[in-house]
C-alpha positions as a Python dict, from the first residue, in 0.01 Angstrom:
ca = {
    (1, 'X'): (0, 0, 0),
    (2, 'X'): (64, -116, 353),
    (3, 'X'): (424, 4, 331),
    (4, 'X'): (344, 345, 186),
    (5, 'X'): (378, 495, 534),
    (6, 'X'): (744, 391, 548),
    (7, 'X'): (816, 514, 197),
    (8, 'X'): (686, 858, 296),
    (9, 'X'): (845, 868, 642),
    (10, 'X'): (1201, 748, 580),
    (11, 'X'): (1335, 995, 315),
    (12, 'X'): (1294, 1314, 521),
    (13, 'X'): (1457, 1150, 822),
    (14, 'X'): (1732, 983, 617),
    (15, 'X'): (1821, 1311, 448),
    (16, 'X'): (2009, 1421, 760),
    (17, 'X'): (2255, 1132, 753),
    (18, 'X'): (2302, 1173, 377),
    (19, 'X'): (2380, 1539, 429),
    (20, 'X'): (2638, 1447, 693),
    (21, 'X'): (2788, 1193, 449),
    (22, 'X'): (2851, 1475, 202),
    (23, 'X'): (3008, 1692, 470),
    (24, 'X'): (3237, 1414, 588),
    (25, 'X'): (3343, 1320, 236),
    (26, 'X'): (3417, 1683, 160),
    (27, 'X'): (3618, 1720, 481),
    (28, 'X'): (3807, 1393, 409),
    (29, 'X'): (3704, 1249, 746),
    (30, 'X'): (3641, 892, 637),
    (31, 'X'): (3761, 732, 961),
    (32, 'X'): (3481, 904, 1149),
    (33, 'X'): (3232, 792, 884),
    (34, 'X'): (3353, 434, 925),
    (35, 'X'): (3323, 447, 1303),
    (36, 'X'): (2974, 595, 1283),
    (37, 'X'): (2870, 326, 1036),
    (38, 'X'): (3001, 47, 1260),
    (39, 'X'): (2807, 179, 1559),
    (40, 'X'): (2492, 232, 1352),
    (41, 'X'): (2516, -113, 1197),
    (42, 'X'): (2547, -280, 1537),
    (43, 'X'): (2233, -100, 1652),
    (44, 'X'): (2056, -195, 1328),
    (45, 'X'): (2136, -564, 1381),
    (46, 'X'): (2017, -545, 1740),
    (47, 'X'): (1694, -362, 1652),
    (48, 'X'): (1617, -574, 1348),
    (49, 'X'): (1662, -897, 1539),
    (50, 'X'): (1383, -808, 1779),
    (51, 'X'): (1159, -595, 1558),
    (52, 'X'): (1141, -834, 1263),
    (53, 'X'): (1055, -1116, 1498),
    (54, 'X'): (766, -917, 1644),
    (55, 'X'): (646, -699, 1355),
    (56, 'X'): (756, -888, 1043),
    (57, 'X'): (831, -661, 748),
    (58, 'X'): (716, -349, 931),
    (59, 'X'): (982, -429, 1190),
    (60, 'X'): (1243, -431, 914),
    (61, 'X'): (1130, -89, 794),
    (62, 'X'): (1136, 41, 1151),
    (63, 'X'): (1486, -100, 1193),
    (64, 'X'): (1595, 85, 880),
    (65, 'X'): (1447, 404, 1022),
    (66, 'X'): (1637, 354, 1348),
    (67, 'X'): (1953, 289, 1147),
    (68, 'X'): (1918, 623, 969),
    (69, 'X'): (1852, 800, 1300),
    (70, 'X'): (2155, 637, 1463),
    (71, 'X'): (2366, 727, 1161),
    (72, 'X'): (2261, 1092, 1197),
    (73, 'X'): (2331, 1089, 1571),
    (74, 'X'): (2677, 934, 1539),
    (75, 'X'): (2778, 1160, 1252),
    (76, 'X'): (2651, 1464, 1440),
    (77, 'X'): (2869, 1362, 1734),
    (78, 'X'): (3176, 1340, 1511),
    (79, 'X'): (3074, 1657, 1325),
    (80, 'X'): (3107, 1861, 1643),
    (81, 'X'): (3461, 1726, 1685),
    (82, 'X'): (3544, 1816, 1324),
    (83, 'X'): (3424, 2173, 1376),
    (84, 'X'): (3670, 2211, 1664),
    (85, 'X'): (3957, 2107, 1433),
    (86, 'X'): (3888, 2380, 1179),
}
């Protein structure tokens, strides 16, 4: 039960990046999705390296949360560029 907090917290936050995934797939903008994923993954590796070392498994969950937030931020950045195209 010690991880129940993360199980409750992550889905509402992750729903934003999943919604952007659907928009990008529908708009056939896969290059932007790839670029956003690369940036988000680099941040995930950086965060997880330090957080897991200091907070064990909770650090891994927090890293996953930061990954989802970074994914939403990067896709939102590209989304504004897509809106200007159409």
